[in-house]
C-alpha positions as CSV (number, residue, x, y, z in Angstrom):
1,M,6.1,-0.1,-13.6
2,S,6.3,-3.4,-11.8
3,A,9.0,-5.3,-9.9
4,I,9.6,-8.8,-8.6
5,S,7.7,-9.3,-5.4
6,H,10.0,-9.8,-2.4
7,I,9.5,-9.0,1.2
8,I,12.8,-8.5,3.0
9,G,13.8,-11.6,4.9
10,G,11.6,-13.9,2.9
11,D,11.8,-16.0,-0.2
12,L,10.9,-14.9,-3.7
13,I,7.2,-15.4,-4.3
14,L,5.7,-17.5,-7.2
15,D,2.6,-16.6,-9.1
16,S,-0.2,-19.1,-10.0
17,A,1.7,-20.1,-13.2
18,G,4.9,-20.8,-11.4
19,G,6.8,-17.7,-12.5
20,L,8.1,-15.0,-10.3
21,A,5.3,-12.9,-8.8
22,I,5.4,-9.2,-9.6
23,V,4.0,-6.2,-7.8
24,G,3.2,-2.7,-8.9
25,T,2.3,0.7,-7.5
26,A,1.4,0.7,-3.8
27,E,2.6,-2.8,-2.9
28,E,5.9,-2.1,-4.7
29,A,6.3,1.0,-2.7
30,R,5.5,-0.8,0.6
31,Q,8.1,-3.5,-0.1
32,A,10.7,-0.8,-1.0
33,I,10.1,1.1,2.2
34,L,10.4,-2.1,4.3
35,R,13.6,-3.0,2.5
36,R,15.0,0.5,3.1
37,L,14.1,0.4,6.8
38,C,15.5,-3.1,7.4
39,T,18.8,-2.7,5.4
40,N,21.8,-1.7,7.5
41,A,23.2,1.7,6.7
42,G,26.3,1.3,4.5
43,D,25.5,-2.2,3.3
44,Y,25.1,-1.0,-0.3
45,P,28.6,0.2,-1.3
46,W,27.2,2.5,-4.0
47,H,24.5,4.0,-1.8
48,L,26.1,4.4,1.7
49,D,23.2,6.5,2.9
50,Y,20.6,3.8,2.0
51,G,19.0,2.0,5.0
52,V,18.7,2.4,8.7
53,G,19.0,-1.2,10.0
54,L,15.9,-1.2,12.3
55,P,16.2,-5.0,13.1
56,A,19.7,-4.4,14.4
57,R,18.2,-2.0,17.0
58,I,16.1,-4.7,18.7
59,G,17.2,-5.3,22.2
60,S,18.7,-1.8,22.5
61,P,17.2,0.9,24.7
62,M,14.3,2.5,22.9
63,Q,14.7,6.1,21.9
64,E,11.3,6.9,20.2
65,G,12.3,10.3,18.9
66,D,15.5,8.9,17.4
67,I,13.7,6.0,15.7
68,Q,11.0,8.4,14.3
69,A,13.7,10.8,13.0
70,V,15.7,8.0,11.1
71,I,12.5,6.6,9.7
72,L,11.3,10.0,8.4
73,A,14.8,10.7,7.0
74,Q,14.7,7.4,5.0
75,L,11.1,8.1,3.8
76,Q,12.4,11.5,2.5
77,Q,14.8,9.5,0.3
78,E,12.3,7.0,-1.0
79,S,11.1,7.9,-4.5
80,A,7.8,6.1,-4.1
81,V,6.7,8.5,-1.3
82,D,5.1,11.8,-2.3
83,Q,7.4,14.3,-0.8
84,S,4.9,17.2,-1.0
85,Q,2.8,15.5,1.7
86,A,4.7,14.8,4.9
87,P,4.6,11.2,6.1
88,T,3.9,10.4,9.8
89,V,5.6,8.0,12.1
90,T,3.9,7.0,15.4
91,I,5.6,4.8,17.9
92,T,3.5,3.4,20.7
93,D,4.7,1.5,23.8
94,Q,2.7,-1.7,24.0
95,G,4.1,-2.7,27.4
96,S,6.6,-5.5,28.2
97,G,9.2,-4.0,26.0
98,Q,7.1,-4.2,22.8
99,Y,6.6,-1.2,20.6
100,L,4.2,-0.6,17.6
101,C,5.4,1.6,14.8
102,V,2.8,2.9,12.4
103,I,3.9,4.8,9.2
104,Q,1.5,6.7,7.0
105,Y,2.6,8.2,3.7
106,V,1.1,9.2,0.3
107,D,2.1,6.9,-2.5
108,K,3.5,9.0,-5.3
109,Q,2.0,7.0,-8.2
110,T,-1.5,6.4,-6.8
111,Q,-1.8,9.5,-4.6
112,T,-3.5,7.4,-1.9
113,V,-2.6,7.3,1.8
114,Q,-0.8,4.1,2.6
115,G,-0.2,2.6,5.9
116,L,2.6,0.3,7.1
117,S,3.0,-1.0,10.6
118,F,5.3,-3.4,12.5
119,S,6.1,-4.2,16.1
120,A,9.2,-5.2,17.9
């Protein structure tokens, strides 16, 4: 299955023919996970448990264990993640108030280990 390519916070992407770009398998899962992590909880009226709103936490005191727990809870709800193989979330203090978050999970369709990282 494929979906329209869209990274949260960005514009829709066009393909070389000028149509909407599509993604499938691993990239689709990556975009879905980012969307879930960046969406504020309760923003989808029909799915109140969708999202964790990580960008809204920027500037707040860092609670590494809490952040890891909410990310893992959201990954457990993501259909693209193979739930038989536990994902990992590592948060590293980079100094000067910067943190690096590295997520590893197994893509359900491709059965390959995928990585996703971001810093704030």
